[in-house]
PAMAR-579159 format. One record per residue (C-alpha): residue number from 1; residue in three letters; x, y, z. Coordinates in Angstrom, 2 decimals. Example, Ala and Ser with C-alpha at 12.3 -4.5 7.8 and 13.67 -1.06 7.14 Angstrom:
! residues 2
+-------+------+---------+---------+---------+
: gukol : fike :      xx :      yy :      zz :
+-------+------+---------+---------+---------+
:     1 :  ALA :   12.30 :   -4.50 :    7.80 :
:     2 :  SER :   13.67 :   -1.06 :    7.14 :
+-------+------+---------+---------+---------+
This chain:
! residues 416
+-------+------+---------+---------+---------+
: gukol : fike :      xx :      yy :      zz :
+-------+------+---------+---------+---------+
:     1 :  MET :   99.63 :   41.75 :  118.13 :
:     2 :  LYS :  101.02 :   38.27 :  118.89 :
:     3 :  LYS :   97.99 :   37.59 :  121.04 :
:     4 :  TRP :   95.68 :   38.43 :  118.14 :
:     5 :  ILE :   97.73 :   36.35 :  115.73 :
:     6 :  THR :   97.67 :   33.34 :  118.12 :
:     7 :  LYS :   93.91 :   33.60 :  118.40 :
:     8 :  LEU :   93.44 :   33.75 :  114.65 :
:     9 :  THR :   95.85 :   30.82 :  114.23 :
:    10 :  THR :   93.76 :   28.70 :  116.59 :
:    11 :  MET :   90.58 :   29.59 :  114.69 :
:    12 :  PHE :   91.93 :   28.57 :  111.29 :
:    13 :  SER :   94.42 :   25.78 :  112.16 :
:    14 :  GLY :   91.96 :   22.96 :  111.34 :
:    15 :  ASN :   91.37 :   24.10 :  107.76 :
:    16 :  SER :   94.35 :   24.25 :  105.40 :
:    17 :  VAL :   92.53 :   26.45 :  102.87 :
:    18 :  TYR :   91.47 :   28.95 :  105.46 :
:    19 :  LYS :   94.91 :   28.77 :  107.01 :
:    20 :  LYS :   96.53 :   29.65 :  103.73 :
:    21 :  GLU :   94.18 :   32.61 :  103.18 :
:    22 :  TYR :   94.75 :   33.68 :  106.76 :
:    23 :  ASN :   98.49 :   33.73 :  106.29 :
:    24 :  LYS :   98.11 :   35.94 :  103.22 :
:    25 :  GLU :   95.85 :   38.39 :  105.04 :
:    26 :  LEU :   98.16 :   38.37 :  108.04 :
:    27 :  GLN :  101.12 :   39.25 :  105.83 :
:    28 :  ARG :   99.16 :   42.08 :  104.22 :
:    29 :  PHE :   98.16 :   43.40 :  107.64 :
:    30 :  GLU :  101.68 :   43.23 :  108.98 :
:    31 :  ALA :  102.96 :   45.02 :  105.86 :
:    32 :  LEU :  100.38 :   47.75 :  106.18 :
:    33 :  PHE :  100.93 :   48.15 :  109.90 :
:    34 :  ASN :  104.68 :   47.82 :  110.25 :
:    35 :  TYR :  105.80 :   49.41 :  106.98 :
:    36 :  ALA :  103.45 :   52.36 :  107.06 :
:    37 :  SER :  105.24 :   55.74 :  106.74 :
:    38 :  ILE :  103.18 :   57.18 :  109.55 :
:    39 :  GLY :  103.11 :   56.37 :  113.25 :
:    40 :  ILE :  100.19 :   54.14 :  114.25 :
:    41 :  LEU :   99.24 :   53.04 :  117.73 :
:    42 :  VAL :   96.16 :   51.47 :  119.29 :
:    43 :  THR :   94.89 :   52.18 :  122.81 :
:    44 :  ASN :   92.11 :   50.67 :  124.87 :
:    45 :  GLN :   89.49 :   52.65 :  126.77 :
:    46 :  GLN :   91.88 :   53.13 :  129.68 :
:    47 :  GLY :   94.34 :   54.83 :  127.37 :
:    48 :  GLN :   96.83 :   51.96 :  127.48 :
:    49 :  ILE :   98.91 :   51.26 :  124.38 :
:    50 :  VAL :   98.11 :   47.79 :  123.05 :
:    51 :  LEU :   99.68 :   48.09 :  119.57 :
:    52 :  ILE :  102.31 :   50.36 :  118.07 :
:    53 :  ASN :  104.06 :   50.12 :  114.73 :
:    54 :  ASP :  107.77 :   50.38 :  114.03 :
:    55 :  PHE :  107.51 :   53.83 :  112.48 :
:    56 :  ALA :  105.94 :   55.21 :  115.67 :
:    57 :  LEU :  108.64 :   53.57 :  117.79 :
:    58 :  ARG :  111.32 :   55.26 :  115.70 :
:    59 :  GLN :  109.47 :   58.57 :  115.98 :
:    60 :  PHE :  109.47 :   58.44 :  119.76 :
:    61 :  GLY :  112.80 :   56.64 :  120.27 :
:    62 :  TYR :  111.40 :   53.73 :  122.35 :
:    63 :  GLU :  111.63 :   49.97 :  122.21 :
:    64 :  ARG :  108.32 :   48.20 :  121.89 :
:    65 :  GLY :  108.48 :   46.67 :  125.36 :
:    66 :  GLU :  108.91 :   50.13 :  126.94 :
:    67 :  LEU :  105.53 :   51.35 :  125.75 :
:    68 :  MET :  103.25 :   48.34 :  125.58 :
:    69 :  GLY :  100.63 :   48.67 :  128.31 :
:    70 :  ASP :  101.72 :   52.20 :  129.24 :
:    71 :  ARG :   99.38 :   55.19 :  129.10 :
:    72 :  ILE :   99.22 :   57.25 :  125.91 :
:    73 :  GLU :   99.93 :   60.39 :  128.03 :
:    74 :  ARG :  103.54 :   59.21 :  128.32 :
:    75 :  LEU :  104.08 :   60.38 :  124.76 :
:    76 :  MET :  102.84 :   63.90 :  125.57 :
:    77 :  PRO :  104.62 :   66.89 :  127.15 :
:    78 :  GLN :  104.11 :   67.00 :  130.91 :
:    79 :  ARG :  102.08 :   70.25 :  130.76 :
:    80 :  PHE :   99.36 :   68.61 :  128.61 :
:    81 :  ARG :   98.99 :   65.23 :  130.31 :
:    82 :  HIS :   96.43 :   66.05 :  132.98 :
:    83 :  ARG :   94.19 :   67.88 :  130.56 :
:    84 :  HIS :   94.42 :   65.08 :  127.99 :
:    85 :  VAL :   92.87 :   62.55 :  130.37 :
:    86 :  ASP :   89.61 :   64.54 :  130.27 :
:    87 :  HIS :   89.80 :   64.80 :  126.49 :
:    88 :  ARG :   90.34 :   61.04 :  126.21 :
:    89 :  ASP :   87.39 :   60.25 :  128.44 :
:    90 :  HIS :   85.19 :   62.58 :  126.44 :
:    91 :  TYR :   86.22 :   60.93 :  123.18 :
:    92 :  ASN :   85.49 :   57.44 :  124.58 :
:    93 :  HIS :   81.95 :   58.59 :  125.42 :
:    94 :  HIS :   81.46 :   60.24 :  122.03 :
:    95 :  PRO :   83.69 :   58.29 :  119.62 :
:    96 :  GLN :   83.93 :   59.22 :  115.97 :
:    97 :  SER :   86.49 :   59.10 :  113.24 :
:    98 :  ARG :   87.90 :   62.58 :  112.85 :
:    99 :  PRO :   91.06 :   64.63 :  112.49 :
:   100 :  MET :   92.24 :   65.84 :  115.88 :
:   101 :  GLY :   93.63 :   69.21 :  116.71 :
:   102 :  ILE :   92.42 :   71.15 :  113.69 :
:   103 :  GLY :   93.41 :   74.77 :  114.31 :
:   104 :  LEU :   95.52 :   73.73 :  117.34 :
:   105 :  ASP :   99.23 :   73.28 :  117.86 :
:   106 :  LEU :   99.76 :   69.70 :  119.13 :
:   107 :  PHE :  103.04 :   68.39 :  120.49 :
:   108 :  ALA :  104.47 :   64.98 :  121.36 :
:   109 :  VAL :  107.59 :   64.16 :  123.36 :
:   110 :  LYS :  110.36 :   61.67 :  122.60 :
:   111 :  LYS :  112.05 :   59.40 :  125.08 :
:   112 :  ASP :  114.92 :   61.90 :  125.42 :
:   113 :  GLY :  112.46 :   64.69 :  126.28 :
:   114 :  THR :  112.60 :   66.39 :  122.88 :
:   115 :  GLU :  109.27 :   67.89 :  121.86 :
:   116 :  PHE :  108.09 :   67.95 :  118.26 :
:   117 :  PRO :  104.89 :   69.13 :  116.58 :
:   118 :  VAL :  102.45 :   66.46 :  115.42 :
:   119 :  GLU :   99.26 :   66.05 :  113.49 :
:   120 :  ILE :   96.90 :   63.33 :  114.82 :
:   121 :  SER :   93.88 :   61.60 :  113.32 :
:   122 :  LEU :   91.65 :   59.29 :  115.38 :
:   123 :  SER :   89.34 :   56.40 :  114.56 :
:   124 :  GLN :   87.52 :   53.95 :  116.85 :
:   125 :  TYR :   86.51 :   50.31 :  116.53 :
:   126 :  GLU :   85.04 :   47.60 :  118.76 :
:   127 :  HIS :   85.27 :   43.80 :  118.94 :
:   128 :  GLU :   84.73 :   41.15 :  121.54 :
:   129 :  GLU :   87.65 :   42.30 :  123.66 :
:   130 :  GLY :   86.33 :   45.89 :  123.94 :
:   131 :  ALA :   86.56 :   49.31 :  122.32 :
:   132 :  PHE :   89.82 :   50.59 :  120.91 :
:   133 :  VAL :   91.14 :   53.85 :  119.48 :
:   134 :  ILE :   93.55 :   53.98 :  116.57 :
:   135 :  ALA :   95.77 :   57.05 :  116.45 :
:   136 :  TYR :   97.65 :   58.07 :  113.31 :
:   137 :  ILE :  100.55 :   60.30 :  114.31 :
:   138 :  ASN :  102.48 :   62.38 :  111.80 :
:   139 :  ASN :  105.63 :   64.30 :  112.71 :
:   140 :  ILE :  105.17 :   67.72 :  111.05 :
:   141 :  THR :  108.44 :   69.29 :  112.19 :
:   142 :  GLU :  109.66 :   69.93 :  108.65 :
:   143 :  ARG :  106.27 :   71.26 :  107.61 :
:   144 :  LYS :  106.25 :   73.60 :  110.62 :
:   145 :  LYS :  109.73 :   74.78 :  109.71 :
:   146 :  ALA :  108.55 :   75.41 :  106.16 :
:   147 :  GLU :  105.44 :   77.21 :  107.45 :
:   148 :  GLU :  107.54 :   79.30 :  109.80 :
:   149 :  LYS :  109.90 :   80.10 :  106.96 :
:   150 :  ILE :  106.97 :   81.05 :  104.75 :
:   151 :  GLU :  105.46 :   83.09 :  107.57 :
:   152 :  LYS :  108.81 :   84.80 :  108.12 :
:   153 :  LEU :  109.08 :   85.52 :  104.40 :
:   154 :  ASN :  105.49 :   86.79 :  104.40 :
:   155 :  ASN :  106.23 :   89.03 :  107.38 :
:   156 :  GLU :  109.37 :   90.31 :  105.71 :
:   157 :  LEU :  107.40 :   90.86 :  102.52 :
:   158 :  GLU :  104.64 :   92.66 :  104.41 :
:   159 :  HIS :  107.27 :   94.75 :  106.17 :
:   160 :  LYS :  108.88 :   95.61 :  102.85 :
:   161 :  ILE :  105.48 :   96.38 :  101.34 :
:   162 :  SER :  104.65 :   98.55 :  104.35 :
:   163 :  GLU :  108.06 :  100.20 :  104.11 :
:   164 :  ARG :  107.69 :  100.78 :  100.38 :
:   165 :  THR :  104.14 :  102.00 :  100.89 :
:   166 :  GLN :  105.35 :  104.43 :  103.52 :
:   167 :  GLN :  108.15 :  105.57 :  101.23 :
:   168 :  LEU :  105.67 :  105.98 :   98.40 :
:   169 :  THR :  103.26 :  107.85 :  100.68 :
:   170 :  THR :  106.09 :  110.10 :  101.84 :
:   171 :  ALA :  107.17 :  110.67 :   98.24 :
:   172 :  LEU :  103.58 :  111.49 :   97.25 :
:   173 :  GLU :  103.26 :  113.84 :  100.22 :
:   174 :  GLN :  106.52 :  115.52 :   99.26 :
:   175 :  LEU :  105.33 :  115.72 :   95.67 :
:   176 :  GLU :  102.04 :  117.20 :   96.81 :
:   177 :  HIS :  103.92 :  119.61 :   99.06 :
:   178 :  SER :  106.19 :  120.55 :   96.18 :
:   179 :  LYS :  103.14 :  120.97 :   93.99 :
:   180 :  GLN :  101.59 :  123.25 :   96.59 :
:   181 :  GLU :  104.82 :  125.22 :   96.83 :
:   182 :  VAL :  104.92 :  125.59 :   93.05 :
:   183 :  MET :  101.26 :  126.61 :   92.97 :
:   184 :  THR :  101.86 :  129.08 :   95.80 :
:   185 :  ALA :  104.90 :  130.45 :   93.99 :
:   186 :  LEU :  102.86 :  130.74 :   90.79 :
:   187 :  ASP :  100.03 :  132.46 :   92.64 :
:   188 :  LYS :  102.57 :  134.77 :   94.26 :
:   189 :  GLU :  104.11 :  135.49 :   90.90 :
:   190 :  LYS :  100.68 :  136.15 :   89.48 :
:   191 :  GLU :   99.88 :  138.50 :   92.34 :
:   192 :  LEU :  103.18 :  140.31 :   91.88 :
:   193 :  SER :  102.51 :  140.57 :   88.18 :
:   194 :  GLU :   99.07 :  142.01 :   88.87 :
:   195 :  LEU :  100.58 :  144.30 :   91.49 :
:   196 :  LYS :  103.12 :  145.58 :   88.97 :
:   197 :  SER :  100.41 :  146.09 :   86.34 :
:   198 :  ARG :   98.21 :  147.94 :   88.78 :
:   199 :  PHE :  101.17 :  149.94 :   90.01 :
:   200 :  VAL :  101.96 :  151.10 :   86.49 :
:   201 :  SER :   98.32 :  151.93 :   85.87 :
:   202 :  MET :   97.87 :  153.64 :   89.24 :
:   203 :  ALA :  101.20 :  155.46 :   89.07 :
:   204 :  SER :  100.49 :  156.81 :   85.61 :
:   205 :  HIS :   97.14 :  158.08 :   86.85 :
:   206 :  GLU :   98.13 :  159.32 :   90.30 :
:   207 :  PHE :  101.43 :  160.87 :   89.25 :
:   208 :  ARG :  100.11 :  162.73 :   86.22 :
:   209 :  THR :   98.07 :  165.37 :   88.06 :
:   210 :  PRO :  100.60 :  166.32 :   90.78 :
:   211 :  LEU :  103.46 :  166.30 :   88.28 :
:   212 :  SER :  101.48 :  168.57 :   85.95 :
:   213 :  THR :  100.74 :  170.83 :   88.90 :
:   214 :  ILE :  104.42 :  170.94 :   89.89 :
:   215 :  LEU :  105.48 :  171.69 :   86.33 :
:   216 :  SER :  102.94 :  174.48 :   85.78 :
:   217 :  SER :  103.51 :  176.02 :   89.21 :
:   218 :  ALA :  107.29 :  175.94 :   88.76 :
:   219 :  PHE :  106.89 :  177.68 :   85.41 :
:   220 :  LEU :  104.61 :  180.37 :   86.92 :
:   221 :  VAL :  106.89 :  180.91 :   89.93 :
:   222 :  ASN :  109.65 :  181.67 :   87.46 :
:   223 :  GLN :  107.43 :  184.33 :   85.86 :
:   224 :  TYR :  106.68 :  186.17 :   89.11 :
:   225 :  THR :  109.89 :  188.10 :   89.69 :
:   226 :  THR :  108.78 :  191.26 :   91.48 :
:   227 :  GLU :  108.25 :  191.71 :   95.19 :
:   228 :  ALA :  104.62 :  192.61 :   94.60 :
:   229 :  GLU :  104.05 :  189.18 :   93.10 :
:   230 :  GLN :  105.31 :  187.35 :   96.22 :
:   231 :  PRO :  101.76 :  186.15 :   97.25 :
:   232 :  LYS :  101.37 :  184.52 :   93.83 :
:   233 :  ARG :  104.78 :  182.88 :   94.17 :
:   234 :  SER :  103.86 :  181.60 :   97.68 :
:   235 :  LYS :  100.59 :  180.16 :   96.35 :
:   236 :  HIS :  102.30 :  178.15 :   93.64 :
:   237 :  ILE :  105.12 :  177.09 :   95.97 :
:   238 :  GLN :  102.46 :  175.70 :   98.33 :
:   239 :  ARG :  100.87 :  173.86 :   95.42 :
:   240 :  ILE :  104.26 :  172.33 :   94.61 :
:   241 :  ILE :  104.74 :  171.28 :   98.23 :
:   242 :  SER :  101.27 :  169.70 :   98.36 :
:   243 :  SER :  101.84 :  167.82 :   95.10 :
:   244 :  VAL :  105.23 :  166.52 :   96.27 :
:   245 :  THR :  103.63 :  165.45 :   99.56 :
:   246 :  LEU :  100.95 :  163.55 :   97.64 :
:   247 :  LEU :  103.54 :  161.82 :   95.46 :
:   248 :  THR :  105.51 :  160.88 :   98.58 :
:   249 :  GLU :  102.39 :  159.36 :  100.14 :
:   250 :  VAL :  101.69 :  157.30 :   97.01 :
:   251 :  LEU :  105.25 :  156.01 :   96.88 :
:   252 :  ASN :  105.19 :  155.23 :  100.62 :
:   253 :  ASP :  102.01 :  153.18 :  100.12 :
:   254 :  PHE :  103.63 :  151.11 :   97.38 :
:   255 :  LEU :  106.80 :  150.64 :   99.43 :
:   256 :  SER :  104.75 :  149.56 :  102.46 :
:   257 :  VAL :  102.84 :  146.96 :  100.43 :
:   258 :  GLY :  106.10 :  145.62 :   99.03 :
:   259 :  LYS :  107.66 :  145.27 :  102.48 :
:   260 :  ILE :  104.54 :  143.52 :  103.81 :
:   261 :  GLU :  104.44 :  141.05 :  100.91 :
:   262 :  GLU :  108.13 :  140.27 :  101.34 :
:   263 :  GLY :  107.77 :  139.83 :  105.11 :
:   264 :  GLY :  110.06 :  142.78 :  105.69 :
:   265 :  VAL :  107.89 :  144.52 :  108.28 :
:   266 :  GLN :  109.16 :  143.83 :  111.79 :
:   267 :  VAL :  106.94 :  144.42 :  114.82 :
:   268 :  ARG :  108.79 :  146.20 :  117.63 :
:   269 :  THR :  106.51 :  146.07 :  120.63 :
:   270 :  SER :  107.06 :  148.41 :  123.56 :
:   271 :  THR :  105.10 :  149.82 :  126.49 :
:   272 :  PHE :  103.99 :  153.43 :  126.01 :
:   273 :  ASP :  101.26 :  155.90 :  126.96 :
:   274 :  LEU :   98.48 :  155.45 :  124.40 :
:   275 :  GLN :   96.69 :  158.70 :  125.20 :
:   276 :  GLN :   99.80 :  160.84 :  124.79 :
:   277 :  HIS :  100.78 :  159.01 :  121.59 :
:   278 :  VAL :   97.36 :  159.49 :  119.94 :
:   279 :  THR :   97.19 :  163.14 :  121.04 :
:   280 :  ALA :  100.55 :  163.83 :  119.38 :
:   281 :  ILE :   99.43 :  162.16 :  116.14 :
:   282 :  ILE :   96.21 :  164.17 :  116.05 :
:   283 :  GLN :   98.23 :  167.35 :  116.54 :
:   284 :  GLU :  100.31 :  166.49 :  113.45 :
:   285 :  MET :   97.12 :  166.12 :  111.39 :
:   286 :  GLN :   95.87 :  169.61 :  112.23 :
:   287 :  ASP :   97.80 :  171.06 :  109.29 :
:   288 :  ILE :   95.77 :  169.11 :  106.71 :
:   289 :  VAL :   92.23 :  169.39 :  108.11 :
:   290 :  GLN :   89.72 :  171.09 :  105.89 :
:   291 :  GLU :   88.10 :  174.39 :  106.71 :
:   292 :  GLY :   86.12 :  174.18 :  109.93 :
:   293 :  GLN :   86.91 :  170.50 :  110.56 :
:   294 :  ARG :   87.60 :  169.43 :  114.14 :
:   295 :  ILE :   89.11 :  166.26 :  115.58 :
:   296 :  GLN :   87.73 :  165.24 :  118.99 :
:   297 :  TYR :   89.57 :  162.66 :  121.07 :
:   298 :  GLU :   88.54 :  160.66 :  124.16 :
:   299 :  HIS :   90.21 :  157.81 :  126.02 :
:   300 :  ALA :   88.88 :  155.26 :  128.54 :
:   301 :  GLY :   90.76 :  152.83 :  130.75 :
:   302 :  ALA :   94.45 :  152.43 :  131.48 :
:   303 :  THR :   96.79 :  154.40 :  129.24 :
:   304 :  ALA :   99.80 :  152.04 :  129.27 :
:   305 :  VAL :   99.70 :  149.59 :  126.35 :
:   306 :  GLN :  102.04 :  147.12 :  124.65 :
:   307 :  LEU :  102.02 :  147.71 :  120.90 :
:   308 :  ASP :  104.29 :  148.88 :  118.11 :
:   309 :  PRO :  103.98 :  152.71 :  118.32 :
:   310 :  SER :  105.24 :  153.20 :  114.76 :
:   311 :  LEU :  102.71 :  150.81 :  113.17 :
:   312 :  LEU :   99.93 :  152.24 :  115.34 :
:   313 :  LYS :  100.85 :  155.74 :  114.15 :
:   314 :  HIS :  100.68 :  154.63 :  110.52 :
:   315 :  ILE :   97.23 :  153.09 :  111.13 :
:   316 :  LEU :   95.87 :  156.22 :  112.80 :
:   317 :  LEU :   97.38 :  158.58 :  110.20 :
:   318 :  ASN :   95.71 :  156.59 :  107.42 :
:   319 :  LEU :   92.31 :  156.43 :  109.11 :
:   320 :  LEU :   92.40 :  160.13 :  110.02 :
:   321 :  GLY :   93.58 :  161.04 :  106.52 :
:   322 :  ASN :   90.60 :  159.19 :  105.01 :
:   323 :  ALA :   88.20 :  160.79 :  107.49 :
:   324 :  ILE :   89.50 :  164.25 :  106.62 :
:   325 :  LYS :   89.47 :  163.55 :  102.87 :
:   326 :  PHE :   85.97 :  162.07 :  102.69 :
:   327 :  SER :   84.23 :  164.38 :  105.19 :
:   328 :  GLY :   82.88 :  167.81 :  104.40 :
:   329 :  LYS :   83.99 :  171.17 :  105.73 :
:   330 :  HIS :   82.93 :  172.14 :  109.25 :
:   331 :  SER :   82.49 :  168.48 :  110.22 :
:   332 :  VAL :   83.61 :  166.67 :  113.38 :
:   333 :  ILE :   85.90 :  163.63 :  113.32 :
:   334 :  GLN :   85.77 :  161.55 :  116.50 :
:   335 :  VAL :   88.67 :  159.47 :  117.77 :
:   336 :  HIS :   88.17 :  157.16 :  120.73 :
:   337 :  THR :   90.63 :  154.76 :  122.38 :
:   338 :  GLU :   89.87 :  152.27 :  125.13 :
:   339 :  HIS :   91.89 :  149.80 :  127.19 :
:   340 :  THR :   89.53 :  147.07 :  128.45 :
:   341 :  GLY :   92.27 :  145.04 :  130.12 :
:   342 :  ASN :   92.31 :  142.33 :  127.46 :
:   343 :  ASP :   91.97 :  144.52 :  124.37 :
:   344 :  VAL :   93.02 :  147.92 :  123.09 :
:   345 :  ILE :   90.34 :  149.41 :  120.85 :
:   346 :  LEU :   90.76 :  152.34 :  118.44 :
:   347 :  ARG :   87.71 :  153.98 :  116.83 :
:   348 :  VAL :   87.76 :  156.67 :  114.15 :
:   349 :  LYS :   84.35 :  158.03 :  113.18 :
:   350 :  ASP :   83.47 :  160.60 :  110.52 :
:   351 :  SER :   80.27 :  162.02 :  109.06 :
:   352 :  GLY :   81.37 :  161.83 :  105.45 :
:   353 :  ILE :   80.11 :  160.20 :  102.26 :
:   354 :  GLY :   80.00 :  156.67 :  103.70 :
:   355 :  ILE :   80.60 :  153.30 :  102.07 :
:   356 :  SER :   78.00 :  151.04 :  100.44 :
:   357 :  GLN :   77.37 :  147.53 :  101.78 :
:   358 :  GLU :   78.62 :  146.05 :   98.51 :
:   359 :  ASP :   81.88 :  147.99 :   98.64 :
:   360 :  GLN :   82.46 :  147.07 :  102.29 :
:   361 :  GLN :   82.96 :  143.43 :  101.24 :
:   362 :  HIS :   86.12 :  144.40 :   99.32 :
:   363 :  LEU :   87.24 :  147.35 :  101.42 :
:   364 :  PHE :   90.56 :  145.87 :  102.61 :
:   365 :  GLU :   91.65 :  144.40 :   99.27 :
:   366 :  ARG :   94.64 :  145.89 :   97.45 :
:   367 :  PHE :   93.85 :  148.71 :   95.02 :
:   368 :  PHE :   90.13 :  148.60 :   95.81 :
:   369 :  ARG :   88.32 :  151.91 :   95.74 :
:   370 :  GLY :   84.64 :  152.51 :   96.38 :
:   371 :  ALA :   82.30 :  153.45 :   93.57 :
:   372 :  ASN :   81.59 :  156.86 :   95.16 :
:   373 :  VAL :   85.26 :  158.00 :   95.45 :
:   374 :  SER :   86.45 :  157.61 :   91.87 :
:   375 :  ASN :   86.83 :  161.38 :   91.54 :
:   376 :  ILE :   88.98 :  161.63 :   94.70 :
:   377 :  GLN :   92.69 :  160.94 :   94.57 :
:   378 :  GLY :   93.90 :  157.74 :   96.22 :
:   379 :  THR :   95.76 :  154.49 :   95.57 :
:   380 :  GLY :   93.33 :  152.01 :   97.14 :
:   381 :  LEU :   96.16 :  150.64 :   99.26 :
:   382 :  GLY :   95.73 :  152.50 :  102.54 :
:   383 :  LEU :   93.09 :  150.31 :  104.18 :
:   384 :  HIS :   94.83 :  147.16 :  102.93 :
:   385 :  ILE :   98.02 :  148.31 :  104.65 :
:   386 :  VAL :   96.08 :  149.19 :  107.81 :
:   387 :  SER :   94.50 :  145.72 :  107.97 :
:   388 :  ARG :   97.87 :  144.00 :  107.48 :
:   389 :  TYR :   99.55 :  146.15 :  110.13 :
:   390 :  ALA :   96.70 :  145.33 :  112.52 :
:   391 :  GLU :   97.22 :  141.59 :  111.86 :
:   392 :  LEU :  100.94 :  141.94 :  112.58 :
:   393 :  MET :  100.04 :  143.32 :  116.02 :
:   394 :  ASN :   97.58 :  140.50 :  116.78 :
:   395 :  GLY :   94.59 :  142.64 :  115.82 :
:   396 :  TYR :   91.87 :  143.11 :  113.24 :
:   397 :  ILE :   89.84 :  145.94 :  111.71 :
:   398 :  THR :   86.10 :  146.24 :  111.07 :
:   399 :  CYS :   83.95 :  148.88 :  109.42 :
:   400 :  GLU :   80.47 :  150.27 :  110.13 :
:   401 :  SER :   79.10 :  152.56 :  107.45 :
:   402 :  GLU :   76.12 :  153.69 :  105.40 :
:   403 :  LEU :   76.09 :  155.88 :  102.34 :
:   404 :  ASN :   75.96 :  159.60 :  103.24 :
:   405 :  GLU :   75.78 :  158.71 :  106.94 :
:   406 :  GLY :   79.48 :  158.56 :  107.75 :
:   407 :  THR :   81.88 :  155.74 :  108.57 :
:   408 :  THR :   83.38 :  154.22 :  111.72 :
:   409 :  PHE :   86.55 :  152.13 :  111.60 :
:   410 :  ILE :   87.23 :  149.94 :  114.65 :
:   411 :  VAL :   90.66 :  148.42 :  115.18 :
:   412 :  THR :   90.97 :  145.88 :  118.02 :
:   413 :  PHE :   94.33 :  144.69 :  119.39 :
:   414 :  ARG :   94.54 :  141.69 :  121.70 :
:   415 :  GLN :   96.83 :  142.28 :  124.70 :
:   416 :  LEU :   98.63 :  139.03 :  125.50 :
+-------+------+---------+---------+---------+
């Protein structure tokens, strides 16, 4: 700076007016340069510092004589110096006034080695001594701290928002789950209410006939007192037994449905001989077959199976009971079991009244009875119970039927 001032002094020393104006301009320049609240330094094309103001010296902790003529890279962290030489050369070839480091994190280094973040703006000018670059250096440590604090607060806020959002989502999920539980409970209550209503209706219908039969037969038995009237007594006693058996079956169906709905049916799997088990069940059913009816049984494959023998018996008793009830006299009911290795398959086929395609869609629903069996006693629960028992043993039931052509029920159990 002294060199420039000396030169200007020489130029204007012969003219007192110009000298006075020069002194005013020089004072303004020195005020602007030395009292600026931002670091200012000037470098030549070789990157040497030729001017630096007091503010910049305080920023970096140097005396003026320590930096004058030194390279600008001295004020940069060691890791950036080599790369900055290329940047400086590029700027000298393509000079323009512009902010430097937009979008970048720039750092300077003090004399004691302390690094601090800076913001730098560049401008370029030329005169007879060459081209020069003016750098305006602003220490943005406090701003960075504020930005970091804001960023930290934003992160904490985002974390809290995320946390609250998660809590809200969890609460909504729990609310939705509770809502589903309430709806399920209401549906269950509705089903139970319907079940009770149907039970009352069904019971009043199904119990009336056998109870009337029991009452009338009991009265008549009491009238037949002689030995000669023993056949009449036996006839009415048998009617009483049959009616009681029917009532027991109805009650057992209702009890079975109740246990299933409450989850009270436990599957007790064991290994047993399927052929012997089915043969024994068929033998029990011989007492209720109609006149001339025959039950034929065949088995294919291995006889050892893993199922619940009690539930299987209930399934077969129900299917055979339906086949006997809905088939005519002198008909054949076919029972076939097969062990394929992966599955155990039970088929019960009759040649009875059959089931319409429309009725087959609702066949396994509770209390459903086909349109062509309204005059035959039944609760409409048997096939529903059979399907649920099959499910409990990892199985399922299907039906093949046509009206007046007979019906085949197929129950398939998966062997795990």
